[in-house]
VEXDREN-2710 file (C-alpha; in Angstrom, 1 decimal):
% VEXDREN-2710
k/r/px/py/pz
1/MET/11.8/-36.0/26.0
2/THR/11.8/-37.6/29.4
3/CYS/14.9/-38.0/31.6
4/THR/14.5/-41.8/31.3
5/LEU/14.7/-41.7/27.5
6/PHE/17.6/-39.3/27.6
7/ASN/19.5/-41.6/30.0
8/LEU/18.9/-44.6/27.9
9/LEU/20.2/-42.9/24.8
10/LEU/23.2/-41.6/26.6
11/LEU/24.0/-45.0/28.2
12/SER/23.6/-46.7/24.8
13/LEU/26.0/-44.3/23.1
14/VAL/28.6/-44.5/25.9
15/LEU/28.5/-48.3/26.0
16/GLY/29.0/-48.4/22.3
17/VAL/32.0/-46.1/22.5
18/LEU/33.6/-48.0/25.4
19/GLY/33.0/-51.2/23.6
20/GLN/34.9/-49.9/20.6
21/SER/37.9/-49.0/22.9
22/GLN/38.2/-52.5/24.5
23/PRO/40.5/-55.3/23.2
24/SER/38.7/-57.6/20.8
25/GLY/40.9/-60.7/21.6
26/GLN/43.0/-60.2/18.5
27/PRO/46.4/-58.5/18.5
28/GLN/46.1/-54.9/17.6
29/PRO/48.4/-53.4/15.0
30/THR/50.9/-51.0/16.6
31/SER/51.7/-49.1/13.4
32/ASN/48.3/-47.2/13.5
33/ILE/48.0/-46.7/17.3
34/THR/47.8/-43.0/16.8
35/ASP/44.5/-43.5/15.0
36/VAL/42.8/-44.8/18.1
37/LYS/41.2/-42.0/20.1
38/PRO/41.2/-42.2/23.9
39/PRO/37.9/-43.2/25.4
40/ALA/37.3/-39.6/26.8
41/GLU/37.5/-38.1/23.3
42/ASN/35.0/-40.8/22.0
43/ILE/32.6/-40.0/24.8
44/THR/32.8/-36.3/24.1
45/GLY/32.0/-37.0/20.4
46/ALA/29.1/-39.2/21.4
47/LEU/27.7/-36.5/23.6
48/ASN/28.0/-33.9/20.9
49/GLU/26.1/-36.3/18.5
50/LEU/23.4/-36.8/21.1
51/LYS/23.1/-33.1/21.6
52/GLY/22.5/-32.7/17.9
53/ILE/19.8/-35.4/18.0
54/LEU/18.1/-33.7/20.9
55/THR/18.2/-30.3/19.1
56/ARG/16.6/-31.8/16.0
57/MET/13.9/-33.6/18.1
58/GLU/13.1/-30.4/19.9
59/SER/12.6/-28.6/16.6
60/ILE/10.3/-31.3/15.4
61/LEU/8.2/-31.2/18.6
62/THR/8.0/-27.4/18.4
63/ASN/6.7/-27.5/14.8
64/THR/4.3/-30.3/15.7
65/SER/2.8/-28.2/18.6
66/GLU/2.4/-25.2/16.3
67/ASN/0.7/-27.3/13.7
68/THR/-1.6/-28.8/16.3
69/ARG/-2.5/-25.3/17.6
70/ARG/-3.4/-24.1/14.0
71/LEU/-5.5/-27.2/13.4
72/ALA/-7.4/-26.7/16.6
73/THR/-8.0/-23.1/15.7
74/ALA/-9.3/-24.0/12.3
75/VAL/-11.6/-26.7/13.8
76/LEU/-13.1/-24.2/16.3
77/HIS/-13.7/-21.6/13.5
78/ASN/-15.4/-24.1/11.3
79/PHE/-17.7/-25.2/14.2
80/ASN/-18.6/-21.6/15.0
81/CYS/-16.6/-21.7/18.2
82/THR/-14.1/-19.8/20.2
83/GLU/-12.0/-21.0/23.1
84/LYS/-14.8/-19.7/25.4
85/ILE/-18.0/-20.8/23.6
86/CYS/-19.6/-22.7/20.7
87/CYS/-22.6/-21.1/19.1
88/PRO/-25.4/-23.6/18.2
89/TYR/-27.6/-23.1/15.1
90/PRO/-29.2/-20.6/14.4
91/TYR/-26.9/-18.4/16.5
92/SER/-23.8/-16.8/14.9
93/ARG/-20.5/-16.0/16.6
94/VAL/-19.7/-12.3/17.0
95/VAL/-16.3/-11.8/18.7
96/ASP/-16.8/-14.2/21.6
97/GLU/-20.6/-14.0/21.9
98/CYS/-23.5/-15.7/20.1
99/PHE/-26.4/-13.7/18.6
100/TYR/-29.5/-14.3/16.5
101/VAL/-31.3/-11.5/14.7
102/SER/-35.0/-12.3/14.3
103/SER/-36.8/-12.1/11.0
104/ILE/-40.2/-11.6/12.7
105/SER/-41.4/-8.8/14.9
106/LEU/-42.8/-9.1/18.5
107/ASN/-43.2/-7.0/21.5
108/TRP/-40.6/-7.1/24.3
109/PRO/-42.2/-9.8/26.5
110/ASP/-43.0/-12.1/23.6
111/ALA/-39.6/-11.5/22.1
112/ARG/-38.0/-12.6/25.4
113/GLN/-40.2/-15.8/25.4
114/TYR/-39.1/-16.5/21.9
115/CYS/-35.4/-16.2/22.8
116/GLN/-35.8/-18.4/25.8
117/GLY/-37.4/-21.0/23.6
118/MET/-34.2/-21.0/21.7
119/THR/-32.2/-21.8/24.9
120/GLY/-31.2/-18.1/25.1
121/ASP/-32.5/-14.7/26.2
122/LEU/-32.8/-11.2/24.8
123/ALA/-29.3/-9.9/24.0
124/SER/-27.1/-8.3/26.7
125/PRO/-24.1/-7.6/24.5
126/ARG/-20.6/-6.8/26.0
127/ASN/-19.4/-5.7/22.6
128/LEU/-22.2/-3.4/21.4
129/TYR/-20.4/-2.2/18.3
130/GLY/-19.6/-5.7/17.3
131/LEU/-23.3/-6.5/17.6
132/LYS/-24.3/-3.4/15.6
133/SER/-22.0/-4.4/12.8
134/PHE/-23.4/-7.9/12.8
135/ILE/-27.0/-6.6/12.7
136/ILE/-26.2/-4.3/9.7
137/SER/-24.5/-7.1/7.8
138/THR/-27.4/-9.5/8.6
139/ALA/-30.5/-7.4/8.5
140/GLY/-29.5/-3.9/7.3
141/TYR/-30.2/-0.7/9.2
142/ILE/-33.0/-1.5/11.6
143/LYS/-34.2/-1.0/15.1
144/ALA/-34.3/-4.1/17.2
145/ILE/-35.2/-5.0/20.8
146/LEU/-32.4/-5.8/23.2
147/GLY/-32.4/-7.3/26.7
148/GLY/-32.1/-4.0/28.6
149/LYS/-34.7/-2.6/30.9
150/ASN/-35.4/0.0/33.6
151/ASN/-37.0/-2.0/36.4
152/THR/-37.5/1.1/38.5
153/PRO/-39.4/3.6/36.3
154/GLY/-38.5/7.2/36.9
155/THR/-34.9/6.4/37.8
156/SER/-31.7/6.0/35.7
157/GLU/-31.2/2.4/36.8
158/TRP/-31.0/0.8/33.4
159/THR/-29.6/-2.7/33.4
160/TRP/-29.0/-5.6/31.0
161/MET/-30.6/-9.0/31.5
162/ASP/-27.5/-10.3/33.1
163/GLY/-27.6/-7.6/35.8
164/ARG/-24.8/-5.3/34.4
165/PRO/-25.6/-1.6/34.3
166/ILE/-26.0/-0.1/30.8
167/ASN/-23.1/2.2/29.9
168/SER/-24.6/5.7/29.8
169/SER/-22.2/6.7/27.0
170/LEU/-24.0/4.4/24.5
171/TRP/-27.4/6.1/24.6
172/ALA/-28.4/8.0/21.5
173/PHE/-28.5/11.8/21.8
174/GLY/-31.3/12.9/24.2
175/GLU/-31.9/9.3/25.3
176/PRO/-33.3/7.8/27.5
177/ASN/-36.1/10.3/27.6
178/ASP/-39.2/8.2/28.4
179/TYR/-41.1/10.1/25.7
180/SER/-44.4/8.4/26.1
181/GLY/-44.2/7.9/29.9
182/THR/-44.0/4.1/29.4
183/GLU/-40.5/3.7/27.8
184/ILE/-38.7/1.3/30.1
185/CYS/-37.3/-1.2/27.5
186/VAL/-34.2/-0.9/25.3
187/ASP/-33.8/-1.2/21.6
188/ILE/-30.9/-0.6/19.3
189/ASP/-31.0/1.8/16.3
190/THR/-28.2/0.8/13.9
191/ASN/-28.7/4.1/11.9
192/MET/-27.1/5.9/14.9
193/HIS/-23.5/6.0/16.0
194/LEU/-24.6/6.1/19.7
195/MET/-27.3/3.6/19.2
196/LEU/-29.3/2.8/22.4
197/ASN/-32.9/4.0/22.7
198/ASP/-35.6/3.6/25.3
199/ASP/-39.0/2.5/24.0
200/SER/-42.3/1.0/25.0
201/CYS/-42.1/-2.7/25.9
202/LEU/-45.3/-3.2/23.9
203/LYS/-43.8/-1.8/20.6
204/ILE/-43.6/-4.6/18.0
205/GLN/-40.3/-4.8/16.2
206/ARG/-37.5/-7.2/15.4
207/PHE/-35.2/-8.4/18.2
208/VAL/-31.9/-9.9/19.0
209/CYS/-31.4/-13.1/21.0
210/GLN/-28.2/-14.2/22.7
211/TYR/-27.0/-17.7/23.6
212/TYR/-25.2/-18.3/26.8
213/SER/-23.0/-21.3/27.3
214/PRO/-24.2/-23.6/30.2
215/LYS/-22.1/-23.0/33.3
END
């Protein structure tokens, strides 16, 4: 409630009280003069009444704000959104990221082109275990191409498509090992607890796209 509204309510109540305490032009009976409260007591009562009104209004506003928040949360959920991002079809929301698991198989360059055609890119997940759970629930236990790569073969400089270094603790046991001498692309093996694997960029398999909200 604004100060202006508060002042108007207070002024209205005080004027009403003072008006009751002024002579009306008619002789006042003297036998019941003890029943007439002094103006100060009437003002105190009016202020207490106003305080009760304000308390009830504050409670109403608080409940309204909470209900509005719940409604907004429900709307965001139904539209595949979080406060950070909305996932357009056919992407699905996983925590606060948007992913799509392909039903077709391609090699790494073609898979990336496919994802870019869906206004996305190969996945560079920040929550890899969340993505793993999503892949299992969507496609079962599979291997799928992700957006990780070693752009300097022979080194340990593995990065995601967004430039972040790949956490070395997420590689499967013994990986990356560059087994064929050409394994510079990353895939995920959902059969494994530690799930990242290096593989040939020409290997044909399913893949995961990620949608990024326009900045």
